[in-house]
N, C-alpha and C positions, 0 to 999 in steps of 0.2 A: 252452267248456262249463262249467257250474257244478255242482259236486257238493256235496251236503249230507248225507252219511252221518254217523252218530254215530261218534266215535272209538272204537277198541276198548277193552274193559275193561282196567284196569291189569294188567300182566303182568310188568313188569321193575322192578328197583329203580332208585333215583336213579343216573344216570350210564349208563343203558342206551342202546339205540339210539334215534335220533331218532324221535319220534312216540309213544314209550312214555309212560305216565302213572304215575310212581312213587307208591307208596302209603304209604311210611313217614311217620309223623307227626313234627312238629317240636316243640320245646319252646315254651311260650308266649312271646309277644313281650315283649321286655324293656321296662322302664319308659321308658328313654331314647328309643327309637324311637317308642313310643306317644305320649309327650308331644310330640315333634317333629312327628309326623303331625297330632295334634289341633290343635296351635298353627297349623300351616299351613292346616288346614281352616277354622279360625275366621278366620284372616287373609285367605284367598282362597278362599271357598267355590265360586266360579265356575271355579276351576282344579283343585280337588281332586275334588269330586263323589263322595266316598265317606265312610263313617263309620269305616272301619278299613283298615289295609293289607291287601294280598292275602294269603290263607291259603297255607300251604305247598303244599297240593294244587293250588291255582290257579297259584301261582308255578311249580311243576314242569311243569304243563301248558303254560304259555306258553314256558318255557325249552326245551321238547322240540324246538323248531326250531333250536336252537343246535348247530352242528357240533361233533363231539367229536374230530376229527382235523385234521391240517394246521395252518395258522396263520390261522384265520378272523378276520374283523373283524365285530363285532356291535355294533349300536346299540340303546340302550334309550331310549325316549321317556317322559318323566314317571316317573322312577324313585322319586319320593317319598322314603321313608326307607330304601329298599333291600331290601325283602322279596323282590322278584323278582330284584334284582341278585345276591343270594346264590345263588339257584338257577341263574342264568346262570353265575356264577363257578365253580360246582361242575362244570359240564359243559365249560367251556373248557379246551382243551389248552394246554400250554406254548407260548409264542410267540404266543398269540392277543391280540387287541386288543379291549377293551371300552370303548366310549364311552357316556356317559349324558348325555342332553340334558335339562336341568332349567330351567324358567322361573322358579321361585321362588328368589330368591337365598339365602334362609336355609336352604332345604332343600339347595341346592347346596353351601353351606358345611358343612352337617351331613354330607353324603355325603363331602366331601373329608376330613373328620376321621375318619369311621368306615369308609370303604371306599377305602383308598389303592391298592387293586389295580386300580381303573378310572379312566378319564379323565373327569372331570366337566366338562361343557360348559354354561356359562350361555348359554341361548338359547331361541328359539322353534322348535318343530317345523315351523312353516310355512316356515322358512328352512333346512331340514335339509341340502339339497345344498350350500348356501353354507357352512354350518358345517363340513361334511365337506371341501369343497374347501380351506378355510383350513387344514386339518390334513393335507393331501395324501392324502385318502382318496377315490378316484374311485368306488369301488363297495364295497358291504358284502355279507356273506353272509347276514345275518339282521337284521331289525328287530323288536324286542319292545316293545309299547306298553302303557302303563298310563294312557293319556289318557282323560278322561271324555267320550267322543264324544257322549253324549246331551245334553250341555250346550252343544255347539257348534252354530253356525248352518251351513247347507248350504255356504256358500262356504268356511268354515274347514275343515269336514270334507273337502271335495274337495281343497283346497289341500294339506293334510297328506298325504292318500292319494296324490296325484300326486307329491309329494316322496319318499314311501316307495317308490313304484313305480320311480322313476328311480334311487333309491339301491340297490335290490336287484337290478335288472336281470332278465334272463330266468332266472337260476339260483338266485336267493336266495329267502328265505321271510320272511313277515310274520305275526306272531302278536299278537293283541289280544283284548280281552274285553268283555263287556257284562253288566250285571246283569239278572236275569230280570224284575224288577219294572219295568224301563224298556222292555221289549219293545213294549208298546202305544203308547209315545210316538211322536209324529210324527218327531222327530229320530232316534230309534233305528231306525224303519222306513226312513227315508231313508238312514241310514248303511248298513244292510244292502243296500239296492239299489245304493248306490255301490260297495260291495265287489265286487259282481258286474259292475259296469260297468268297474272298474279292473283286476280280476284274473280270469284264466280259470278258476282253481280256488279255490273257497272251501269249506272244510270246517268244519262246526259241531260242536263237542264236546257231550258230554252235560253236563248241569247239575252243577256242583260245589256240592253242598248244604252242604258244610262250609266255606263261605266266608260272610263277613258284608258285604253281603247275598249270597245265592246268585247264582252267575254261571256263564257259559259262555264258551268261547273260540272265536275264529275263527282258522283257520290258512289263509293265502292264499299262492298261488304263481302264477307265470307272468303278470306284468303284460301287459295287452293293449297292443298298439301304439297 
């Protein structure tokens, strides 16, 4: 069964229970991350698909699926310059493992310099389970994606979603997002249908207007067999 209610209005601060949407603003993005992001966008527009990194509000919304207790393993796909990585790190408890899969080698190098707290993996999300197996990770607790789904063909969309579903298993969670202006696009509509085909539960958030461009999140659970 697929559910599409709007997520509840923000009610708890950063670090609250899973599913909450923190409201505290963050300082403006530093010049270093901005330059790195724009350079990557110019270098590989087909891989970036955005004009700016995710806002703090969108980052917190995506990170809401990250467990705050135990020793979870969380995978981030397409971390870019680390705007969502920071929100994930703030939720992770001691002993957690945070792997970030980045296709762009320069962004991967940038993340290694600026985010030593996470394991940066050079690779393609289409090979996620293989990348995890090489690091002795059979299953993860959450996958958070910043990939530009509307730029991918159907085969690529499905291949990555199948990899994510295998990685999180029956108890994990998957969070990703889409820009509101891409909703009418054929690739975006196809991706939305695929989410319902791959996952039993798909929750769509309210629009995050304070993002450039405005965006909304998908939170998915219980992969279909």
